C-alpha positions in Angstrom: 55.6 -30.7 -69.8 54.6 -29.9 -66.1 57.1 -31.9 -64.3 56.0 -33.3 -60.6 59.6 -34.2 -59.8 62.3 -31.7 -59.2 66.2 -32.2 -58.8 68.4 -29.0 -57.3 71.8 -29.3 -58.7 74.2 -26.7 -56.1 77.1 -25.8 -57.9 75.6 -26.0 -61.6 78.1 -23.6 -63.2 80.5 -26.9 -62.9 81.4 -28.6 -66.0 79.6 -31.7 -64.8 76.2 -29.5 -64.5 75.0 -29.7 -67.8 75.2 -33.1 -68.8 74.1 -34.4 -65.4 71.1 -31.9 -66.0 70.5 -33.4 -69.7 70.3 -36.8 -68.3 67.6 -36.2 -65.4 65.6 -33.9 -67.9 65.8 -36.7 -70.6 64.4 -38.9 -67.7 61.4 -36.5 -67.0 62.8 -34.4 -64.0 62.3 -30.8 -63.6 65.4 -29.0 -62.9 66.6 -26.3 -60.7 70.3 -25.0 -61.5 71.3 -22.9 -58.4 75.1 -21.2 -58.9 76.6 -17.6 -58.8 76.9 -17.0 -62.0 73.3 -16.5 -62.9 73.7 -15.4 -66.6 75.2 -18.4 -67.6 72.5 -20.5 -65.9 69.8 -18.7 -67.3 71.5 -19.9 -70.8 71.3 -23.6 -69.4 68.1 -23.3 -68.5 66.8 -22.4 -71.9 68.9 -24.7 -73.8 67.5 -27.6 -71.2 63.9 -26.1 -72.0 64.1 -26.4 -75.4 65.7 -29.8 -75.5 64.0 -31.9 -73.7 60.7 -29.6 -72.6 60.8 -29.7 -68.7 60.6 -27.2 -66.5 64.0 -25.9 -65.6 64.5 -22.7 -63.3 67.9 -20.8 -62.3 68.5 -19.5 -58.9 71.8 -17.2 -57.8 73.4 -19.1 -54.7 76.4 -18.5 -53.2 77.5 -21.9 -50.9 79.4 -19.6 -48.9 75.9 -17.3 -47.7 75.1 -20.0 -45.5 72.3 -17.5 -43.5 70.2 -17.4 -46.4 70.2 -20.8 -47.5 66.7 -21.5 -45.9 65.2 -18.8 -47.3 66.6 -19.9 -50.6 65.3 -23.4 -50.2 61.8 -21.9 -48.5 61.6 -20.1 -52.0 61.6 -23.1 -54.5 57.9 -23.3 -55.2 58.1 -27.2 -55.6 60.6 -29.0 -53.3 62.9 -31.4 -54.9 62.9 -34.7 -54.6 66.7 -34.7 -55.2 69.7 -32.6 -54.4 72.9 -33.1 -56.2 75.9 -31.1 -54.8 78.7 -30.1 -57.3 80.1 -26.8 -55.7 83.5 -27.0 -54.9 87.0 -25.0 -55.6 90.7 -26.5 -55.5 91.9 -23.2 -54.4 95.7 -22.6 -54.3 97.2 -24.4 -51.4 100.5 -21.8 -51.2 98.3 -19.2 -51.0 96.2 -20.7 -48.1 99.3 -21.5 -46.3 99.7 -17.7 -45.8 96.4 -16.7 -45.7 93.7 -17.7 -43.5 91.1 -16.0 -45.6 91.8 -18.5 -48.6 92.0 -21.6 -46.5 88.4 -20.2 -45.5 87.0 -19.9 -48.6 88.1 -23.6 -49.4 86.5 -24.9 -46.3 83.4 -23.2 -46.8 83.1 -24.0 -50.8 83.7 -27.8 -50.1 82.5 -28.8 -46.7 81.1 -26.1 -44.4 78.4 -24.5 -47.3 77.4 -27.7 -48.4 77.0 -29.2 -44.7 74.5 -26.2 -44.4 72.5 -26.7 -47.6 72.7 -30.3 -47.4 71.0 -30.6 -43.9 68.4 -28.3 -45.0 67.2 -30.3 -47.9 67.7 -33.4 -45.7 65.4 -32.3 -43.0 63.0 -31.6 -45.8 63.3 -35.0 -47.3 63.5 -36.7 -44.2 60.2 -36.2 -42.8 58.7 -36.8 -46.3 60.5 -40.1 -46.4 61.9 -40.0 -49.8 64.1 -38.5 -52.4 68.2 -38.5 -52.4 71.0 -36.7 -51.7 74.2 -36.4 -53.9 77.4 -35.3 -52.8 80.2 -34.9 -55.0 84.0 -35.2 -53.0 87.1 -36.4 -54.2 89.8 -38.7 -53.9 92.4 -36.3 -53.0 90.4 -36.6 -49.7 91.6 -40.2 -48.8 95.0 -39.0 -48.1 96.9 -35.8 -47.6 99.9 -34.8 -49.7 101.5 -31.5 -49.4 100.4 -29.6 -52.7 96.4 -30.0 -52.0 96.1 -30.8 -48.2 93.8 -28.2 -47.1 91.3 -29.0 -50.4 91.8 -32.6 -49.4 90.8 -31.9 -45.7 87.8 -30.2 -46.8 86.8 -33.1 -49.0 87.7 -36.0 -46.1 85.4 -34.2 -44.2 82.7 -34.1 -46.6 83.1 -37.5 -47.3 82.7 -38.3 -43.6 79.4 -36.2 -43.5 77.9 -37.8 -46.2 78.3 -41.4 -44.6 77.1 -40.2 -41.3 73.9 -38.3 -43.0 73.6 -42.0 -44.7 73.4 -43.8 -41.8 70.9 -41.2 -40.6 68.5 -41.0 -43.5 68.4 -45.1 -44.3 65.6 -45.6 -41.8 63.7 -42.5 -43.7 64.4 -44.5 -47.2 66.5 -41.2 -48.5 69.5 -42.2 -50.4 72.6 -40.4 -49.9 75.3 -40.8 -52.8 79.0 -40.2 -52.1 80.9 -39.5 -55.6 84.6 -40.2 -55.7 86.0 -38.5 -58.9 89.6 -38.9 -59.7 90.7 -36.2 -62.4 88.4 -34.6 -64.7 89.0 -32.4 -67.5 87.3 -29.1 -65.8 87.9 -25.9 -65.2 89.3 -26.6 -62.1 92.3 -28.7 -63.0 92.7 -26.7 -66.4 96.8 -26.4 -66.9 97.8 -29.5 -65.0 99.2 -32.3 -66.5 97.1 -35.7 -66.0 97.1 -38.6 -67.8 94.5 -39.3 -70.5 93.5 -42.7 -69.2 93.0 -41.6 -65.7 91.2 -38.2 -66.7 87.8 -38.9 -67.2 85.5 -36.5 -68.9 82.7 -34.1 -67.6 79.9 -36.3 -69.3 81.4 -39.9 -68.1 81.6 -38.4 -64.3 77.3 -37.3 -65.1 76.9 -40.6 -66.5 78.0 -42.2 -63.4 76.6 -40.3 -61.1 73.0 -40.6 -62.9 73.4 -44.3 -62.9 74.4 -45.1 -59.6 71.7 -42.8 -58.0 69.3 -44.0 -60.1 70.6 -47.6 -59.2 70.2 -46.8 -55.3 74.3 -47.2 -54.4 76.0 -45.4 -51.7 79.1 -44.7 -53.3 81.1 -44.5 -56.1 84.3 -43.9 -57.8 84.6 -42.4 -61.1 86.4 -43.9 -63.0 85.9 -47.0 -61.2 89.3 -48.1 -61.2 90.3 -45.1 -59.1 89.1 -47.4 -56.3 92.3 -49.7 -56.7 94.4 -46.7 -57.7 93.5 -45.4 -54.4 93.8 -49.0 -52.5 97.4 -48.6 -53.4 98.1 -45.4 -52.5 96.8 -45.6 -49.1 99.0 -48.3 -48.6 101.7 -46.4 -48.9 103.5 -45.5 -45.5 103.6 -41.8 -44.0 107.2 -42.2 -44.2 107.8 -42.9 -47.7 105.0 -39.9 -48.2 107.2 -37.6 -46.9 109.7 -38.5 -48.9 107.8 -38.1 -52.6 107.1 -34.9 -54.3 103.6 -35.8 -55.2 101.7 -33.0 -57.2 
């Protein structure tokens, strides 16, 4: 099968990437997988080709190497109809407090590097007047906590960026979807204690993203009830937040 429509997944080494790629491949999209671990991506690409008989290609890509982002995008043989940005790193808050290089990496992976590649894709889609951009942010960006405020600030910036981009691209018929997951069973939170009922599997989040994008939505929480959890959390005054030992 020769796919005419391609999607580009940035951060395709994420645990969400494979189930999400499956959904788009099943729908007939060709898949571009982009991440640093090219060996893993090649295995995933071969798996997707065999399962769904769609064109799938793997590309080595580092979101922090912004100087080569335009060259990377120009190298794609068929420009994608959409991009899904899954790249992210939680980092270690204590190390970030003591070493700015750690802070810088968290900000680059979760915010500035994504802004770079998304703007390149956005400029192309805007000219074509079609397509979609999906950015996976986080509920963490809605209010700072002492345990992860460097990560949270990057996600807050990313959420605001996507909101402004959505306004910009509306008249060009380009969808911009912001995804706010809560806890997900991924490598990022491995070893942390989370309540099972509020922790989603990568497959659940992938399904939420696919349905929301195909439905033309602007913003979703995953799982859906995080909307209400965060509504309550944001109502807690700063004077109380300071006294709570929030993890």
